[in-house]
C-alpha positions as CSV (number, residue, x, y, z in Angstrom):
1,M,120.5,15.3,-13.6
2,G,121.0,13.4,-10.8
3,R,123.9,13.2,-8.7
4,K,126.3,10.3,-8.9
5,V,126.3,7.0,-6.7
6,H,129.9,6.1,-5.1
7,I,129.7,3.0,-3.6
8,L,133.2,1.9,-2.7
9,S,134.7,-1.8,-2.5
10,D,138.9,-2.1,-1.5
11,I,138.9,0.1,1.1
12,D,142.4,0.9,2.2
13,P,142.3,3.0,5.2
14,V,146.4,3.5,5.4
15,A,146.8,4.7,1.3
16,R,143.3,6.2,1.7
17,S,142.6,4.3,-1.7
18,A,139.6,2.2,-2.4
19,T,137.3,1.4,-5.7
20,C,134.2,3.6,-6.9
21,A,131.9,1.9,-9.2
22,N,131.4,4.8,-10.4
23,C,134.9,6.5,-10.7
24,G,137.4,3.4,-10.5
25,L,140.4,4.0,-8.3
26,V,139.5,6.7,-6.1
27,T,141.1,8.5,-3.3
28,I,139.3,8.6,-0.2
29,R,138.5,11.1,2.8
30,R,137.2,10.5,6.2
31,L,134.0,12.3,7.0
32,N,132.1,11.3,10.1
33,K,132.1,7.7,10.7
34,S,132.6,6.2,6.9
35,W,135.1,7.0,4.0
36,R,133.9,8.8,0.9
37,C,135.1,9.0,-2.8
38,N,137.0,12.0,-3.5
39,T,134.4,12.6,-6.0
40,G,136.7,11.8,-9.0
41,S,139.3,9.4,-10.3
42,R,142.6,10.3,-9.6
43,E,143.4,11.3,-13.6
44,S,140.4,13.8,-13.2
45,F,142.8,16.1,-11.7
46,K,146.1,15.8,-13.3
47,W,145.8,19.3,-14.1
48,K,146.9,20.4,-10.9
49,Q,150.2,19.1,-11.4
50,H,150.7,22.0,-13.6
51,R,150.2,24.7,-10.7
52,K,153.3,27.2,-10.2
53,N,154.3,29.4,-7.6
54,K,153.1,32.7,-8.5
55,C,150.3,34.1,-10.9
56,E,151.9,34.1,-14.4
57,H,149.5,37.4,-15.0
58,C,150.5,39.7,-12.4
59,G,153.5,37.9,-10.8
60,F,151.2,37.7,-7.4
61,V,153.6,35.2,-4.9
62,P,151.1,33.5,-2.5
63,Q,151.0,33.1,1.2
64,H,149.4,29.8,0.4
65,K,149.2,27.2,-2.8
66,S,145.2,28.0,-2.3
67,Q,145.6,31.6,-3.7
68,L,146.8,30.3,-6.9
69,D,144.3,28.4,-9.7
70,V,144.9,26.6,-12.8
71,D,143.4,28.6,-15.5
72,H,142.2,26.2,-18.9
73,I,143.3,29.5,-21.2
74,D,140.7,28.4,-24.0
75,G,137.7,28.0,-21.4
76,N,137.6,24.1,-21.9
77,K,137.6,22.1,-18.5
78,K,138.3,18.7,-20.4
79,N,141.0,20.0,-22.6
80,N,143.9,19.7,-19.9
81,D,147.0,20.0,-22.1
82,P,150.0,21.4,-20.7
83,S,149.9,24.2,-23.1
84,N,146.3,25.1,-22.4
85,L,147.2,25.7,-18.5
86,Q,148.4,28.7,-16.6
87,T,148.8,29.6,-13.3
88,L,146.3,32.5,-12.0
89,C,145.8,34.2,-8.9
90,A,142.4,34.3,-8.0
91,N,141.9,38.0,-8.7
92,C,143.5,37.6,-12.2
93,H,141.5,34.0,-12.5
94,R,138.2,35.9,-11.8
95,L,138.8,39.1,-14.1
96,K,139.6,36.8,-17.2
97,T,136.7,34.1,-16.5
98,H,134.2,36.8,-16.3
99,L,136.0,39.2,-19.6
100,N,136.4,36.0,-21.5
101,R,132.4,34.9,-21.2
102,D,134.4,31.3,-20.2
103,W,131.4,29.6,-18.9
104,E,129.4,30.1,-21.7
105,D,129.5,27.4,-24.5
106,K,131.3,28.2,-27.5
107,T,130.1,25.2,-29.2
108,V,126.5,26.9,-30.1
109,L,126.4,29.2,-33.0
């Protein structure tokens, strides 16, 4: 499995957007002297808008939003239905992933 090639065109540095040959319309970031694709279209991260202000499992209230994750309840990263998303602190998320073995392919019998 090779890495995706990101070739940018229509770069708008003010809006930090561009068209990537691989991803389509993307946000971009400055890396050294060149612009880079944020490695995903805007559609890829729509689940982030469902992040709440505290952990839905233990009630932890973070000092910074980076202390909270949006978890896919069924373990399927492609299922971004709002009913399949929950906000967990990093500790609860790690424990849930470990106990449910979310990294395993559950379609193989």
